[in-house]
All heavy atoms as a GROMACS GRO file, in nm:
protein
  581
    1ASP      N    1  -1.631   2.021   2.951
    1ASP     CA    2  -1.554   2.074   2.842
    1ASP      C    3  -1.539   1.972   2.730
    1ASP      O    4  -1.434   1.961   2.668
    1ASP     CB    5  -1.416   2.117   2.890
    1ASP     CG    6  -1.425   2.236   2.983
    1ASP    OD1    7  -1.522   2.312   2.973
    1ASP    OD2    8  -1.334   2.253   3.064
    2SER      N    9  -1.642   1.895   2.705
    2SER     CA   10  -1.634   1.796   2.598
    2SER      C   11  -1.725   1.840   2.482
    2SER      O   12  -1.814   1.922   2.498
    2SER     CB   13  -1.674   1.658   2.648
    2SER     OG   14  -1.805   1.661   2.697
    3ASN      N   15  -1.700   1.783   2.368
    3ASN     CA   16  -1.780   1.813   2.250
    3ASN      C   17  -1.917   1.747   2.259
    3ASN      O   18  -1.932   1.643   2.325
    3ASN     CB   19  -1.707   1.764   2.125
    3ASN     CG   20  -1.581   1.842   2.098
    3ASN    OD1   21  -1.577   1.962   2.121
    3ASN    ND2   22  -1.478   1.774   2.050
    4PRO      N   23  -2.016   1.804   2.191
    4PRO     CA   24  -2.148   1.740   2.189
    4PRO      C   25  -2.141   1.603   2.122
    4PRO      O   26  -2.057   1.579   2.036
    4PRO     CB   27  -2.232   1.836   2.104
    4PRO     CG   28  -2.156   1.963   2.094
    4PRO     CD   29  -2.013   1.929   2.116
    5THR      N   30  -2.230   1.515   2.164
    5THR     CA   31  -2.238   1.383   2.100
    5THR      C   32  -2.284   1.400   1.957
    5THR      O   33  -2.377   1.476   1.929
    5THR     CB   34  -2.337   1.293   2.177
    5THR    OG1   35  -2.296   1.287   2.314
    5THR    CG2   36  -2.343   1.154   2.119
    6LYS      N   37  -2.220   1.329   1.866
    6LYS     CA   38  -2.254   1.338   1.724
    6LYS      C   39  -2.394   1.281   1.700
    6LYS      O   40  -2.434   1.184   1.762
    6LYS     CB   41  -2.153   1.264   1.640
    6LYS     CG   42  -2.015   1.324   1.643
    6LYS     CD   43  -1.917   1.244   1.561
    6LYS     CE   44  -1.778   1.303   1.572
    6LYS     NZ   45  -1.681   1.224   1.498
    7ILE      N   46  -2.466   1.343   1.606
    7ILE     CA   47  -2.601   1.298   1.571
    7ILE      C   48  -2.599   1.151   1.528
    7ILE      O   49  -2.687   1.074   1.566
    7ILE     CB   50  -2.661   1.386   1.459
    7ILE    CG1   51  -2.683   1.528   1.509
    7ILE    CG2   52  -2.790   1.327   1.405
    7ILE    CD1   53  -2.793   1.544   1.610
    8GLN      N   54  -2.498   1.111   1.452
    8GLN     CA   55  -2.489   0.972   1.407
    8GLN      C   56  -2.483   0.875   1.525
    8GLN      O   57  -2.542   0.768   1.521
    8GLN     CB   58  -2.366   0.950   1.317
    8GLN     CG   59  -2.365   1.032   1.191
    8GLN     CD   60  -2.296   1.168   1.209
    8GLN    OE1   61  -2.299   1.229   1.317
    8GLN    NE2   62  -2.236   1.217   1.102
    9THR      N   63  -2.413   0.914   1.630
    9THR     CA   64  -2.403   0.830   1.750
    9THR      C   65  -2.538   0.821   1.819
    9THR      O   66  -2.580   0.712   1.862
    9THR     CB   67  -2.297   0.888   1.846
    9THR    OG1   68  -2.172   0.896   1.777
    9THR    CG2   69  -2.282   0.801   1.970
   10LEU      N   70  -2.609   0.933   1.828
   10LEU     CA   71  -2.741   0.933   1.891
   10LEU      C   72  -2.840   0.847   1.812
   10LEU      O   73  -2.917   0.770   1.869
   10LEU     CB   74  -2.794   1.077   1.902
   10LEU     CG   75  -2.716   1.170   1.994
   10LEU    CD1   76  -2.768   1.312   1.979
   10LEU    CD2   77  -2.724   1.123   2.138
   11LEU      N   78  -2.835   0.859   1.679
   11LEU     CA   79  -2.925   0.779   1.596
   11LEU      C   80  -2.896   0.630   1.608
   11LEU      O   81  -2.988   0.548   1.610
   11LEU     CB   82  -2.916   0.825   1.450
   11LEU     CG   83  -2.970   0.965   1.422
   11LEU    CD1   84  -2.935   1.009   1.280
   11LEU    CD2   85  -3.120   0.971   1.446
   12LYS      N   86  -2.770   0.593   1.618
   12LYS     CA   87  -2.733   0.453   1.638
   12LYS      C   88  -2.784   0.403   1.773
   12LYS      O   89  -2.836   0.291   1.783
   12LYS     CB   90  -2.581   0.436   1.628
   12LYS     CG   91  -2.534   0.294   1.639
   12LYS     CD   92  -2.583   0.210   1.524
   12LYS     CE   93  -2.528   0.069   1.532
   12LYS     NZ   94  -2.584  -0.019   1.429
   13ALA      N   95  -2.772   0.485   1.877
   13ALA     CA   96  -2.822   0.446   2.009
   13ALA      C   97  -2.974   0.426   2.005
   13ALA      O   98  -3.027   0.331   2.063
   13ALA     CB   99  -2.785   0.552   2.113
   14LYS      N  100  -3.045   0.514   1.933
   14LYS     CA  101  -3.190   0.500   1.919
   14LYS      C  102  -3.224   0.371   1.845
   14LYS      O  103  -3.317   0.298   1.884
   14LYS     CB  104  -3.247   0.620   1.845
   14LYS     CG  105  -3.397   0.614   1.827
   14LYS     CD  106  -3.451   0.736   1.756
   14LYS     CE  107  -3.601   0.722   1.739
   14LYS     NZ  108  -3.661   0.836   1.671
   15GLU      N  109  -3.150   0.339   1.741
   15GLU     CA  110  -3.173   0.216   1.664
   15GLU      C  111  -3.155   0.093   1.754
   15GLU      O  112  -3.236   0.000   1.752
   15GLU     CB  113  -3.075   0.211   1.547
   15GLU     CG  114  -3.085   0.087   1.463
   15GLU     CD  115  -2.978   0.082   1.355
   15GLU    OE1  116  -2.934   0.189   1.307
   15GLU    OE2  117  -2.938  -0.029   1.319
   16ILE      N  118  -3.050   0.092   1.833
   16ILE     CA  119  -3.024  -0.021   1.924
   16ILE      C  120  -3.135  -0.032   2.027
   16ILE      O  121  -3.186  -0.142   2.053
   16ILE     CB  122  -2.887  -0.004   1.993
   16ILE    CG1  123  -2.775  -0.019   1.890
   16ILE    CG2  124  -2.870  -0.104   2.107
   16ILE    CD1  125  -2.637   0.026   1.940
   17ALA      N  126  -3.176   0.081   2.084
   17ALA     CA  127  -3.283   0.079   2.185
   17ALA      C  128  -3.413   0.022   2.127
   17ALA      O  129  -3.483  -0.056   2.192
   17ALA     CB  130  -3.306   0.219   2.240
   18THR      N  131  -3.442   0.059   2.004
   18THR     CA  132  -3.563   0.010   1.938
   18THR      C  133  -3.552  -0.140   1.912
   18THR      O  134  -3.648  -0.215   1.933
   18THR     CB  135  -3.587   0.087   1.807
   18THR    OG1  136  -3.596   0.226   1.838
   18THR    CG2  137  -3.714   0.043   1.739
   19LYS      N  138  -3.436  -0.186   1.869
   19LYS     CA  139  -3.416  -0.330   1.840
   19LYS      C  140  -3.430  -0.416   1.964
   19LYS      O  141  -3.472  -0.531   1.954
   19LYS     CB  142  -3.279  -0.353   1.776
   19LYS     CG  143  -3.275  -0.314   1.631
   19LYS     CD  144  -3.140  -0.346   1.569
   19LYS     CE  145  -3.137  -0.305   1.424
   19LYS     NZ  146  -3.008  -0.334   1.361
   20VAL      N  147  -3.396  -0.364   2.082
   20VAL     CA  148  -3.406  -0.444   2.204
   20VAL      C  149  -3.545  -0.436   2.267
   20VAL      O  150  -3.569  -0.494   2.371
   20VAL     CB  151  -3.298  -0.409   2.309
   20VAL    CG1  152  -3.159  -0.435   2.255
   20VAL    CG2  153  -3.312  -0.267   2.361
   21GLY      N  154  -3.637  -0.364   2.201
   21GLY     CA  155  -3.776  -0.367   2.246
   21GLY      C  156  -3.833  -0.241   2.307
   21GLY      O  157  -3.950  -0.240   2.346
   22LEU      N  158  -3.754  -0.135   2.318
   22LEU     CA  159  -3.811  -0.010   2.369
   22LEU      C  160  -3.902   0.049   2.262
   22LEU      O  161  -3.864   0.058   2.145
   22LEU     CB  162  -3.701   0.087   2.408
   22LEU     CG  163  -3.609   0.042   2.521
   22LEU    CD1  164  -3.500   0.145   2.545
   22LEU    CD2  165  -3.687   0.018   2.647
   23LYS      N  166  -4.022   0.088   2.300
   23LYS     CA  167  -4.122   0.133   2.203
   23LYS      C  168  -4.117   0.282   2.175
   23LYS      O  169  -4.150   0.326   2.066
   23LYS     CB  170  -4.262   0.097   2.252
   23LYS     CG  171  -4.286  -0.051   2.261
   23LYS     CD  172  -4.423  -0.078   2.319
   23LYS     CE  173  -4.440  -0.225   2.347
   23LYS     NZ  174  -4.553  -0.251   2.433
   24TYR      N  175  -4.080   0.361   2.273
   24TYR     CA  176  -4.088   0.506   2.259
   24TYR      C  177  -3.954   0.568   2.295
   24TYR      O  178  -3.927   0.598   2.411
   24TYR     CB  179  -4.200   0.562   2.347
   24TYR     CG  180  -4.330   0.486   2.330
   24TYR    CD1  181  -4.376   0.401   2.430
   24TYR    CD2  182  -4.406   0.498   2.214
   24TYR    CE1  183  -4.495   0.331   2.415
   24TYR    CE2  184  -4.524   0.429   2.198
   24TYR     CZ  185  -4.568   0.346   2.298
   24TYR     OH  186  -4.685   0.276   2.282
   25VAL      N  187  -3.868   0.586   2.197
   25VAL     CA  188  -3.734   0.639   2.218
   25VAL      C  189  -3.722   0.772   2.145
   25VAL      O  190  -3.756   0.782   2.027
   25VAL     CB  191  -3.627   0.541   2.165
   25VAL    CG1  192  -3.488   0.596   2.189
   25VAL    CG2  193  -3.643   0.403   2.228
   26TYR      N  194  -3.674   0.874   2.215
   26TYR     CA  195  -3.662   1.007   2.158
   26TYR      C  196  -3.523   1.062   2.182
   26TYR      O  197  -3.460   1.031   2.283
   26TYR     CB  198  -3.763   1.103   2.222
   26TYR     CG  199  -3.902   1.050   2.216
   26TYR    CD1  200  -3.959   0.984   2.324
   26TYR    CD2  201  -3.976   1.060   2.098
   26TYR    CE1  202  -4.086   0.932   2.316
   26TYR    CE2  203  -4.103   1.007   2.090
   26TYR     CZ  204  -4.157   0.944   2.200
   26TYR     OH  205  -4.283   0.892   2.191
   27LEU      N  206  -3.478   1.143   2.090
   27LEU     CA  207  -3.350   1.211   2.105
   27LEU      C  208  -3.379   1.355   2.144
   27LEU      O  209  -3.456   1.423   2.077
   27LEU     CB  210  -3.274   1.206   1.973
   27LEU     CG  211  -3.249   1.067   1.916
   27LEU    CD1  212  -3.177   1.076   1.783
   27LEU    CD2  213  -3.171   0.982   2.014
   28GLY      N  214  -3.319   1.401   2.251
   28GLY     CA  215  -3.347   1.535   2.299
   28GLY      C  216  -3.247   1.637   2.247
   28GLY      O  217  -3.135   1.604   2.210
   29ASN      N  218  -3.290   1.761   2.245
   29ASN     CA  219  -3.206   1.875   2.211
   29ASN      C  220  -3.140   1.864   2.074
   29ASN      O  221  -3.024   1.899   2.057
   29ASN     CB  222  -3.099   1.897   2.319
   29ASN     CG  223  -3.161   1.932   2.451
   29ASN    OD1  224  -3.267   1.994   2.457
   29ASN    ND2  225  -3.098   1.892   2.558
   30ILE      N  226  -3.215   1.811   1.978
   30ILE     CA  227  -3.166   1.809   1.841
   30ILE      C  228  -3.273   1.869   1.751
   30ILE      O  229  -3.391   1.872   1.786
   30ILE     CB  230  -3.129   1.667   1.794
   30ILE    CG1  231  -3.252   1.575   1.791
   30ILE    CG2  232  -3.019   1.607   1.879
   30ILE    CD1  233  -3.228   1.444   1.721
   31ASN      N  234  -3.233   1.917   1.637
   31ASN     CA  235  -3.327   1.978   1.544
   31ASN      C  236  -3.378   1.876   1.443
   31ASN      O  237  -3.350   1.886   1.324
   31ASN     CB  238  -3.262   2.096   1.472
   31ASN     CG  239  -3.239   2.212   1.565
   31ASN    OD1  240  -3.318   2.233   1.657
   31ASN    ND2  241  -3.133   2.286   1.544
   32GLN      N  242  -3.447   1.775   1.494
   32GLN     CA  243  -3.508   1.674   1.408
   32GLN      C  244  -3.648   1.648   1.456
   32GLN      O  245  -3.680   1.665   1.573
   32GLN     CB  246  -3.428   1.544   1.409
   32GLN     CG  247  -3.297   1.553   1.336
   32GLN     CD  248  -3.235   1.416   1.316
   32GLN    OE1  249  -3.283   1.316   1.365
   32GLN    NE2  250  -3.127   1.414   1.242
   33VAL      N  251  -3.733   1.604   1.365
   33VAL     CA  252  -3.870   1.569   1.398
   33VAL      C  253  -3.868   1.444   1.485
   33VAL      O  254  -3.797   1.349   1.456
   33VAL     CB  255  -3.952   1.546   1.269
   33VAL    CG1  256  -4.089   1.496   1.299
   33VAL    CG2  257  -3.956   1.675   1.188
   34GLN      N  258  -3.947   1.443   1.593
   34GLN     CA  259  -3.950   1.331   1.688
   34GLN      C  260  -4.095   1.289   1.713
   34GLN      O  261  -4.152   1.322   1.817
   34GLN     CB  262  -3.883   1.372   1.819
   34GLN     CG  263  -3.737   1.405   1.806
   34GLN     CD  264  -3.650   1.282   1.794
   34GLN    OE1  265  -3.663   1.187   1.871
   34GLN    NE2  266  -3.566   1.280   1.695
   35HIS      N  267  -4.157   1.221   1.620
   35HIS     CA  268  -4.295   1.178   1.635
   35HIS      C  269  -4.304   1.052   1.722
   35HIS      O  270  -4.211   0.973   1.727
   35HIS     CB  271  -4.358   1.144   1.500
   35HIS     CG  272  -4.365   1.257   1.404
   35HIS    ND1  273  -4.416   1.382   1.438
   35HIS    CD2  274  -4.328   1.267   1.275
   35HIS    CE1  275  -4.410   1.461   1.333
   35HIS    NE2  276  -4.356   1.394   1.233
   36THR      N  277  -4.419   1.035   1.790
   36THR     CA  278  -4.452   0.908   1.853
   36THR      C  279  -4.540   0.833   1.756
   36THR      O  280  -4.641   0.887   1.709
   36THR     CB  281  -4.528   0.929   1.986
   36THR    OG1  282  -4.444   0.999   2.077
   36THR    CG2  283  -4.568   0.796   2.048
   37THR      N  284  -4.502   0.710   1.726
   37THR     CA  285  -4.582   0.629   1.635
   37THR      C  286  -4.641   0.510   1.709
   37THR      O  287  -4.587   0.463   1.809
   37THR     CB  288  -4.499   0.579   1.516
   37THR    OG1  289  -4.387   0.505   1.564
   37THR    CG2  290  -4.451   0.694   1.429
   38CYS      N  291  -4.752   0.462   1.660
   38CYS     CA  292  -4.816   0.344   1.717
   38CYS      C  293  -4.727   0.223   1.691
   38CYS      O  294  -4.687   0.199   1.576
   38CYS     CB  295  -4.953   0.324   1.650
   38CYS     SG  296  -5.036   0.172   1.698
   39PRO      N  297  -4.696   0.145   1.795
   39PRO     CA  298  -4.612   0.027   1.775
   39PRO      C  299  -4.678  -0.079   1.686
   39PRO      O  300  -4.610  -0.162   1.629
   39PRO     CB  301  -4.590  -0.029   1.916
   39PRO     CG  302  -4.631   0.076   2.009
   39PRO     CD  303  -4.726   0.166   1.937
   40HIS      N  304  -4.809  -0.073   1.671
   40HIS     CA  305  -4.880  -0.174   1.591
   40HIS      C  306  -4.888  -0.136   1.444
   40HIS      O  307  -4.848  -0.212   1.357
   40HIS     CB  308  -5.021  -0.197   1.648
   40HIS     CG  309  -5.097  -0.300   1.573
   40HIS    ND1  310  -5.195  -0.269   1.483
   40HIS    CD2  311  -5.088  -0.436   1.573
   40HIS    CE1  312  -5.244  -0.379   1.431
   40HIS    NE2  313  -5.180  -0.482   1.484
   41CYS      N  314  -4.938  -0.015   1.414
   41CYS     CA  315  -4.961   0.023   1.273
   41CYS      C  316  -4.868   0.133   1.222
   41CYS      O  317  -4.873   0.169   1.106
   41CYS     CB  318  -5.106   0.063   1.252
   41CYS     SG  319  -5.149   0.224   1.324
   42GLN      N  320  -4.783   0.187   1.309
   42GLN     CA  321  -4.684   0.290   1.276
   42GLN      C  322  -4.745   0.427   1.242
   42GLN      O  323  -4.675   0.516   1.192
   42GLN     CB  324  -4.592   0.245   1.162
   42GLN     CG  325  -4.520   0.115   1.190
   42GLN     CD  326  -4.446   0.114   1.324
   42GLN    OE1  327  -4.371   0.205   1.352
   42GLN    NE2  328  -4.469   0.014   1.405
   43SER      N  329  -4.873   0.448   1.267
   43SER     CA  330  -4.934   0.580   1.246
   43SER      C  331  -4.879   0.679   1.349
   43SER      O  332  -4.848   0.641   1.463
   43SER     CB  333  -5.086   0.573   1.263
   43SER     OG  334  -5.143   0.498   1.162
   44ILE      N  335  -4.870   0.805   1.311
   44ILE     CA  336  -4.825   0.908   1.404
   44ILE      C  337  -4.938   0.936   1.502
   44ILE      O  338  -5.049   0.970   1.461
   44ILE     CB  339  -4.785   1.036   1.330
   44ILE    CG1  340  -4.663   1.009   1.243
   44ILE    CG2  341  -4.757   1.150   1.428
   44ILE    CD1  342  -4.625   1.124   1.152
   45VAL      N  343  -4.910   0.919   1.632
   45VAL     CA  344  -5.012   0.945   1.734
   45VAL      C  345  -4.984   1.074   1.810
   45VAL      O  346  -5.075   1.137   1.862
   45VAL     CB  347  -5.031   0.825   1.829
   45VAL    CG1  348  -5.088   0.705   1.755
   45VAL    CG2  349  -4.902   0.787   1.899
   46ILE      N  350  -4.857   1.113   1.817
   46ILE     CA  351  -4.820   1.243   1.872
   46ILE      C  352  -4.713   1.299   1.780
   46ILE      O  353  -4.610   1.236   1.758
   46ILE     CB  354  -4.767   1.233   2.016
   46ILE    CG1  355  -4.874   1.176   2.108
   46ILE    CG2  356  -4.720   1.370   2.066
   46ILE    CD1  357  -4.831   1.153   2.250
   47SER      N  358  -4.740   1.414   1.721
   47SER     CA  359  -4.643   1.474   1.631
   47SER      C  360  -4.568   1.585   1.703
   47SER      O  361  -4.625   1.661   1.780
   47SER     CB  362  -4.711   1.527   1.504
   47SER     OG  363  -4.810   1.621   1.536
   48ARG      N  364  -4.439   1.588   1.678
   48ARG     CA  365  -4.352   1.689   1.737
   48ARG      C  366  -4.266   1.746   1.624
   48ARG      O  367  -4.187   1.674   1.565
   48ARG     CB  368  -4.260   1.627   1.842
   48ARG     CG  369  -4.329   1.574   1.962
   48ARG     CD  370  -4.226   1.506   2.055
   48ARG     NE  371  -4.292   1.443   2.165
   48ARG     CZ  372  -4.344   1.321   2.163
   48ARG    NH1  373  -4.338   1.249   2.052
   48ARG    NH2  374  -4.403   1.270   2.269
   49GLU      N  375  -4.286   1.874   1.597
   49GLU     CA  376  -4.206   1.939   1.493
   49GLU      C  377  -4.164   2.076   1.541
   49GLU      O  378  -4.248   2.164   1.560
   49GLU     CB  379  -4.286   1.951   1.363
   49GLU     CG  380  -4.318   1.817   1.301
   49GLU     CD  381  -4.378   1.832   1.163
   49GLU    OE1  382  -4.322   1.909   1.082
   49GLU    OE2  383  -4.479   1.766   1.136
   50TYR      N  384  -4.035   2.092   1.568
   50TYR     CA  385  -3.975   2.221   1.599
   50TYR      C  386  -4.051   2.295   1.709
   50TYR      O  387  -4.088   2.411   1.694
   50TYR     CB  388  -3.964   2.305   1.471
   50TYR     CG  389  -3.901   2.226   1.359
   50TYR    CD1  390  -3.976   2.182   1.251
   50TYR    CD2  391  -3.766   2.191   1.366
   50TYR    CE1  392  -3.918   2.106   1.151
   50TYR    CE2  393  -3.708   2.115   1.265
   50TYR     CZ  394  -3.784   2.073   1.159
   50TYR     OH  395  -3.727   1.998   1.060
   51GLY      N  396  -4.078   2.225   1.819
   51GLY     CA  397  -4.143   2.287   1.934
   51GLY      C  398  -4.294   2.279   1.934
   51GLY      O  399  -4.358   2.310   2.034
   52ASN      N  400  -4.354   2.239   1.825
   52ASN     CA  401  -4.500   2.223   1.819
   52ASN      C  402  -4.536   2.078   1.842
   52ASN      O  403  -4.483   1.989   1.776
   52ASN     CB  404  -4.553   2.267   1.681
   52ASN     CG  405  -4.526   2.414   1.655
   52ASN    OD1  406  -4.549   2.497   1.741
   52ASN    ND2  407  -4.474   2.444   1.538
   53VAL      N  408  -4.626   2.054   1.937
   53VAL     CA  409  -4.669   1.919   1.971
   53VAL      C  410  -4.818   1.907   1.948
   53VAL      O  411  -4.895   1.994   1.990
   53VAL     CB  412  -4.636   1.886   2.119
   53VAL    CG1  413  -4.684   1.746   2.155
   53VAL    CG2  414  -4.487   1.900   2.146
   54ALA      N  415  -4.860   1.799   1.882
   54ALA     CA  416  -5.002   1.773   1.859
   54ALA      C  417  -5.033   1.628   1.898
   54ALA      O  418  -4.969   1.535   1.849
   54ALA     CB  419  -5.040   1.798   1.714
   55ASN      N  420  -5.129   1.611   1.986
   55ASN     CA  421  -5.171   1.480   2.032
   55ASN      C  422  -5.290   1.434   1.946
   55ASN      O  423  -5.394   1.496   1.946
   55ASN     CB  424  -5.211   1.489   2.180
   55ASN     CG  425  -5.250   1.357   2.239
   55ASN    OD1  426  -5.289   1.264   2.170
   55ASN    ND2  427  -5.240   1.347   2.371
   56HIS      N  428  -5.272   1.323   1.874
   56HIS     CA  429  -5.376   1.271   1.785
   56HIS      C  430  -5.448   1.151   1.845
   56HIS      O  431  -5.532   1.090   1.778
   56HIS     CB  432  -5.314   1.231   1.650
   56HIS     CG  433  -5.236   1.342   1.587
   56HIS    ND1  434  -5.294   1.454   1.531
   56HIS    CD2  435  -5.101   1.359   1.574
   56HIS    CE1  436  -5.200   1.534   1.484
   56HIS    NE2  437  -5.082   1.479   1.511
   57LEU      N  438  -5.416   1.116   1.970
   57LEU     CA  439  -5.479   1.001   2.034
   57LEU      C  440  -5.628   1.026   2.057
   57LEU      O  441  -5.671   1.140   2.075
   57LEU     CB  442  -5.413   0.972   2.169
   57LEU     CG  443  -5.266   0.929   2.164
   57LEU    CD1  444  -5.208   0.928   2.304
   57LEU    CD2  445  -5.254   0.794   2.099
   58GLN      N  446  -5.702   0.918   2.058
   58GLN     CA  447  -5.844   0.925   2.092
   58GLN      C  448  -5.866   0.836   2.214
   58GLN      O  449  -5.857   0.713   2.203
   58GLN     CB  450  -5.930   0.879   1.974
   58GLN     CG  451  -5.915   0.970   1.854
   58GLN     CD  452  -5.990   0.920   1.732
   58GLN    OE1  453  -6.038   0.808   1.727
   58GLN    NE2  454  -6.002   1.006   1.633
   59ASN      N  455  -5.887   0.899   2.329
   59ASN     CA  456  -5.901   0.826   2.456
   59ASN      C  457  -5.781   0.736   2.482
   59ASN      O  458  -5.797   0.622   2.526
   59ASN     CB  459  -6.031   0.746   2.457
   59ASN     CG  460  -6.152   0.835   2.450
   59ASN    OD1  461  -6.159   0.937   2.517
   59ASN    ND2  462  -6.249   0.798   2.368
   60GLY      N  463  -5.661   0.785   2.453
   60GLY     CA  464  -5.539   0.708   2.478
   60GLY      C  465  -5.513   0.598   2.378
   60GLY      O  466  -5.426   0.514   2.400
   61GLN      N  467  -5.585   0.600   2.266
   61GLN     CA  468  -5.569   0.494   2.165
   61GLN      C  469  -5.532   0.553   2.030
   61GLN      O  470  -5.566   0.668   1.999
   61GLN     CB  471  -5.698   0.415   2.151
   61GLN     CG  472  -5.736   0.340   2.277
   61GLN     CD  473  -5.865   0.263   2.260
   61GLN    OE1  474  -5.956   0.306   2.191
   61GLN    NE2  475  -5.872   0.147   2.322
   62CYS      N  476  -5.468   0.472   1.950
   62CYS     CA  477  -5.433   0.510   1.814
   62CYS      C  478  -5.562   0.532   1.735
   62CYS      O  479  -5.652   0.448   1.738
   62CYS     CB  480  -5.350   0.399   1.748
   62CYS     SG  481  -5.317   0.424   1.573
   63PRO      N  482  -5.574   0.645   1.664
   63PRO     CA  483  -5.696   0.671   1.589
   63PRO      C  484  -5.715   0.578   1.469
   63PRO      O  485  -5.826   0.563   1.420
   63PRO     CB  486  -5.682   0.816   1.544
   63PRO     CG  487  -5.537   0.844   1.550
   63PRO     CD  488  -5.479   0.755   1.656
   64LYS      N  489  -5.607   0.513   1.425
   64LYS     CA  490  -5.618   0.425   1.308
   64LYS      C  491  -5.654   0.281   1.346
   64LYS      O  492  -5.744   0.222   1.288
   64LYS     CB  493  -5.488   0.427   1.229
   64LYS     CG  494  -5.493   0.345   1.101
   64LYS     CD  495  -5.369   0.362   1.018
   64LYS     CE  496  -5.379   0.278   0.891
   64LYS     NZ  497  -5.256   0.286   0.812
   65CYS      N  498  -5.583   0.223   1.444
   65CYS     CA  499  -5.602   0.080   1.475
   65CYS      C  500  -5.659   0.056   1.615
   65CYS      O  501  -5.681  -0.059   1.652
   65CYS     CB  502  -5.472   0.004   1.458
   65CYS     SG  503  -5.348   0.034   1.587
   66SER      N  504  -5.676   0.161   1.694
   66SER     CA  505  -5.732   0.155   1.830
   66SER      C  506  -5.643   0.088   1.933
   66SER      O  507  -5.688   0.055   2.042
   66SER     CB  508  -5.870   0.087   1.828
   66SER     OG  509  -5.959   0.160   1.748
   67ARG      N  510  -5.516   0.068   1.903
   67ARG     CA  511  -5.426   0.011   2.002
   67ARG      C  512  -5.407   0.112   2.114
   67ARG      O  513  -5.390   0.232   2.090
   67ARG     CB  514  -5.289  -0.020   1.941
   67ARG     CG  515  -5.194  -0.086   2.042
   67ARG     CD  516  -5.050  -0.082   1.991
   67ARG     NE  517  -4.960  -0.161   2.072
   67ARG     CZ  518  -4.905  -0.120   2.185
   67ARG    NH1  519  -4.935  -0.002   2.234
   67ARG    NH2  520  -4.821  -0.196   2.252
   68THR      N  521  -5.409   0.066   2.237
   68THR     CA  522  -5.384   0.154   2.351
   68THR      C  523  -5.236   0.192   2.352
   68THR      O  524  -5.149   0.107   2.340
   68THR     CB  525  -5.422   0.083   2.483
   68THR    OG1  526  -5.562   0.055   2.481
   68THR    CG2  527  -5.388   0.168   2.604
   69ILE      N  528  -5.211   0.321   2.368
   69ILE     CA  529  -5.075   0.373   2.376
   69ILE      C  530  -5.045   0.399   2.524
   69ILE      O  531  -5.119   0.474   2.589
   69ILE     CB  532  -5.058   0.501   2.293
   69ILE    CG1  533  -5.099   0.478   2.147
   69ILE    CG2  534  -4.916   0.556   2.303
   69ILE    CD1  535  -5.021   0.372   2.073
   70GLU      N  536  -4.941   0.335   2.575
   70GLU     CA  537  -4.908   0.346   2.715
   70GLU      C  538  -4.881   0.492   2.753
   70GLU      O  539  -4.817   0.565   2.680
   70GLU     CB  540  -4.784   0.262   2.749
   70GLU     CG  541  -4.804   0.112   2.730
   70GLU     CD  542  -4.781   0.064   2.588
   70GLU    OE1  543  -4.764   0.145   2.496
   70GLU    OE2  544  -4.782  -0.059   2.569
   71GLY      N  545  -4.933   0.533   2.868
   71GLY     CA  546  -4.910   0.667   2.916
   71GLY      C  547  -5.031   0.718   2.992
   71GLY      O  548  -5.134   0.649   3.004
   72ILE      N  549  -5.020   0.837   3.044
   72ILE     CA  550  -5.131   0.902   3.113
   72ILE      C  551  -5.178   1.015   3.021
   72ILE      O  552  -5.103   1.109   2.993
   72ILE     CB  553  -5.086   0.956   3.250
   72ILE    CG1  554  -5.040   0.840   3.338
   72ILE    CG2  555  -5.200   1.034   3.315
   72ILE    CD1  556  -4.977   0.883   3.468
   73TRP      N  557  -5.299   1.006   2.972
   73TRP     CA  558  -5.347   1.097   2.869
   73TRP      C  559  -5.464   1.182   2.916
   73TRP      O  560  -5.548   1.221   2.838
   73TRP     CB  561  -5.385   1.016   2.744
   73TRP     CG  562  -5.274   0.930   2.699
   73TRP    CD1  563  -5.270   0.794   2.703
   73TRP    CD2  564  -5.148   0.970   2.646
   73TRP    NE1  565  -5.151   0.748   2.656
   73TRP    CE2  566  -5.074   0.855   2.621
   73TRP    CE3  567  -5.092   1.095   2.619
   73TRP    CZ2  568  -4.945   0.859   2.567
   73TRP    CZ3  569  -4.964   1.098   2.566
   73TRP    CH2  570  -4.893   0.981   2.541
   74ARG      N  571  -5.473   1.214   3.044
   74ARG     CA  572  -5.581   1.299   3.094
   74ARG      C  573  -5.539   1.442   3.096
   74ARG      O  574  -5.430   1.478   3.114
   74ARG     CB  575  -5.620   1.258   3.235
   74ARG     CG  576  -5.682   1.123   3.238
   74ARG     CD  577  -5.732   1.092   3.377
   74ARG     NE  578  -5.690   0.956   3.406
   74ARG     CZ  579  -5.625   0.917   3.511
   74ARG    NH1  580  -5.593   1.001   3.604
   74ARG    NH2  581  -5.591   0.793   3.528
   0.00000   0.00000   0.00000
């Protein structure tokens, strides 16, 4: 019976997580775009917009700089 967490609080938590070194941090159940970007060149490697997901990786690598993106991509 508690109120939902405020978006500002979630965004601050994401900022802190990123500052301490987490590479892939997402906020769930919110109406915001949540792309995965390459930690090296910041290019979008997986786009997520309002329920639509598009994987832009090439063999598990960033298409722009070829950095390997951690995960299972088969």
